[in-house]
N, C-alpha and C positions, 0 to 999 in steps of 0.2 A: 496887386493883389488876386488870387487865383479865385476860382468862381466854387471849385470845391473843398473840401475840408475834411484831407484823411486822418484816419485815430484806429483805437483798439475798440470795438464794441462789444456788448455784452450777447451773446447765443445764450439763451435759456436752454438748459440740460436739466431733466428729472432723474438721472443717475447721479445719488450722492457721493459716488464713487470716483466720478469723472475729474480729471487732473484741471487745473487752472488755463493752461494751455489750450484744452477743449471748452472753454467757457468763453472765449473771446476770438473774435473774427476782424480781418480787417476789411474796412470799408470806408469808402468814400460817400460823403452825404452834402448837399447844398451847403457853401458857406455861411454859416448863422449871423444876425445881425441884433445889436443890441435893443433889446426892449427897454422902455424905462427903467432908471435905475441900475441900470447895467452899463457894461464895458463890454469890448472886444477883444482881446489877448490874442498876439502871436507865440505861441507857446516855445519855452526853450530847453525847457528841463522839468521830467516828473518823478517823482519817487513811487516805489510799490512800497504801502505800509501794514500792518497788519489788518487796520480797519478796511482797506483795499480785497483781503483776503476774504476775510469776513463778509464782505458784501458780493463777491463772485460766487461764493457758496448761498447766497439767500437768505444767512443768516441776520443780516443784519435790521437794524430797526428799520429801516426803509427796502420796501421790495425791488429788487432789478428789473428794470425795462429793457426786454427785447430789444438790440439794435442801439441801443444809449451808448456813447462813449463814457467808458471807467476811468476811473484816477481822481481821487480825491485832492490834491495839490498841486502847486508846482510853480513854478518862475517864468518868466516872460516877459512882451514889451507891450503896454496899451496901444491901441490902434488905433482903437474910435469908443468914443465915448457918448451915452446917452442919459448921462446923470448929473446933469446940474454942473454947479461951481466944482466940485470934488472931481466928477469926471473928469472937465476940461483939465483940471488940476493932472490928474493921472496920464492923460493923454502924451505919448513919446515916453515915458518914464517905463523903467525895469522895476516890475511888481512881483513880491511873494502874492498866491493867489491862492484861494478854496475856492471848492466846484461849490455851486449853488444847490442843497440836496433835491433830486428829484428831478433836475435836466440832466443835459451831458456831461460828465466829467472832461477832466483834462488832458485823458492819454491821446492827446490829437494834435493836428498843427496850428489850430485855432480854437478858441473857448470863450463863450462869454458865461459871465459872474457878475454878481452883485457889484458894484462900486467899493463897497463897504466891505467885500472880502476879499479887498486886496490893499498889499501893504508897501511903499514904497520902499527899496532895497540899497543898501550902503553899496557905495563903488568896490569896498574891500570884500565884500564876500560874493565869491564867485556864483556862478549860478547854480552848480551843482547843490551847494550849501543852501542858496536862496531858495531852492525851489523844495527843502525840507526845514522852512523858518516858521511855518505856521501850525501845521498838526501839533508835532511832537514839542520844541518849546516853548509854545502859547501854552498847552496841554499840563507843562510843567509847571510854567507861572500861576494859572489859575488854579491847580490843585493844592498848589503849597499856600497862595493866597486863601483858600479855603479850611486849610486844614488851619493857619492861624488863627483864623476867622473863628474856628470851633477849639482856641482854645490850645494844641495840641503842642507841645514839648518835645516829641519824640512822633515818629512814625514806621509803621511797617511797610515795605513798599516791596510787593511780587513782583516775578518777572522782571528780578532787577538789571540785568544783563543787557534788558532790551534798551533801545533809543530813548524810550521815556523814560526806564528806570536809572540811567544812569545821566542824565539829567536832572533826576529828582535827587539825586545823591549828591551830586556838584553843588547843585543851588541852595539846595538844604544845609550844607555846610557855610554859605553865605547869609542864612537865614539864623543861623543857630541852633538848627531843628535837628536831632539826634536821629538817623536812620537805622532802622533794621529791614536788611537786604536779603530776601532769600531767594534761591536759584533753585533752577534743574538738573543742572551738570558742577560736576567738580572743577571743570576747567575755569567755570565763570566765576567759582569762590573767589578767587585769586583776582581776577576781574576788577568786582566789586571790593572787595579790599584795597587792593592800589587805589581805587577812586576816594575811597575815605569812608567808608560807611563804617558806622559806630560798630554794629555786628553785621558778621555773613553766614548764613545759615543754606545748611544743604536739605530741600524738602524731601529728598531720599532716604534721609538717615532714619534708623529706627527711631532715633530716641529725637527726632525733629519737635514735636510737640513739646516735649520737656526745655528741650532750647530756647526754644519760643519764649514759653513762660516765663521761663529763667531773664531773658533779655527784655522782653516789654518790663517786668518786676524791677530792672536796672534802670531803665530809661523814661519807665511811664508812659509808655506809647498807648494813645488813645484813639489813632485815625489810621485806619488800613486803606492804602492806595493801590487799587486792585485792579489788575490787567486781566488774570484768569478767570473769573468764577467760577461757575458750576459748582462742584463741591469743596473748592479750595475757598471761597469765603464762607462759610462755616467754620470749617477747621481752624483758620488761623482765629477769628474772631471768638471763638471757645476760651482761646488762651488769654483773650485782652481783657480788660478792668468793663465793670458795670459802666454804662453811658457811652462806651465807643463807639464809633463810627464807621461803616465801612461808604469809602467814597467809588462805585465801580466805573471805569470807565474804559473797558474793553471787554474782549471774551478770547483769551488764546486758548482757550481747552477747545480741542478738534473733538466735539461730537456733533452727533446729527440731530443730538437733541435741539426742537425747535423754540424750548422755554430758554433752555442754557444758562439757569443758576438753581440754585437752591440758598436756603437759610432756614437757621434756626428757629421756630417760632417760640420757643420757650423763652429763649434769649431776647428775641424782640418784646416778649410781653413782659417776663419776670426782670429780665437785667436792662432794661431799655435800653439792647442794642439797636442801633438807627443802620439803615442803610439807604444811600442815595445815590442816582445817577449823576454822569457828566458826561456833557456833549459839547462838543468846542461849536459847531456850529450854531447852535441855538445858543450859545452861551455870547459868541461874536456877534449873531443877529441881533440880540437884545440890547448890546452895549452901544451907547451913543458914540458918534463917530471921533469925537475928540479922546474918549477912552479909548477904542481901537488902536487909533494913533497914539497914543502914551504906551499902550501894551506894547505894538510893535517896537516904539525907540528901546523899552526896557529890554526888550527881546535880543533887541539886534548889538546892544549895549553889552550884555552877557556873550554873545556869538564872540564880536571883537577881545573881552577879557578870557576867550577860552575857556567860560563857565559853560556854556553849548560848543555841542563839534559833534555832529555827524560822519559815523564810519560809512564809509563808502566801498564797494566791493567795485562796483564798475558802473559805466557809461556805457549805452547803448544804443542802436539806431532800431527802427522797425523791424530790421531785417532777424536779428538778434536777441531783440527785447523777452518772448516769449520762454527761451528755454533758459535764458536769467532769471524770470519771473518765476519759474517751477524750482531753481536752485535756492533761490530766498524763503520759498514757502517751506523749506526744509531745512536751511540752516540760516535763520534769520542773523544768528549773530554776526555770521560774516560780514554783516555792514548791507547797506542800501544798495538795491538796484537801480539805475535811474535811467528813463528814458528819451532819448534826445530825439524828438522827431523829425530835425530836419538832417541827420547824418547820413 
């Protein structure tokens, strides 16, 4: 094993218009050593997610730290462990991995994270798909579990052509939950229709609000699964019935507003509209390990059945990764960009 670890680290920039490639620099640092409860992973593949872009812009819930490696999830081999029996069991296994918030990410040759953030991967799932196994599929499962707990028979999904949106539509059918899928381009209308959305709506239509209200009344939707935030949250909730809930799990609206969200005070007070947040890292950290393993098995079974599948635009080594990242930032529907640090 080498004594240094190479990867893409953050370079803090005050200019809000700076591109994502300008916010990263190739950096070599000493090889990390796993602290108690942690494992060391040789990274094989890591995707770019919308949450990574929000983090690079400095708009994530955690402030970016200069010279720390970026990247929230990936796939790799556990090469060392300092985490009791579970850590010993993981050693030598290929795992899907989530970065521990607040420390180095996984856009590097090696990464350390909590053992509980590592999920052993089945042999029939390749590295690129395994690298996307945690953030999006686990988010889908947790969001729809929460919608079921709230008694929802139908949900509104915005940004429904995203990887999470597509997974929500597919998995909701399995659960007999109806879906109202909203998208921002006409091209994606057919995408979500072909996936089986109960209703597919274009947010730029002049009568979008009327269409949404009719779809909500037809399905009885009471939960909004919200990846956009900003003014989209109250705009959709206005067409939903009293007592509805918005679950915010992302922020795709690209503004420089540090708050990044709006809501109708009148709706919250007088219509009992509720707004709650979902952060996968916190959810997994608070789960007992047996529940994490249980969720992992369910997600991988859904991969095997074709319910989950990540669209991948391409896989790139260090030298070609930054231009591909910039493309993804502008064209997310083209598919994921995967970093292969050893190519």
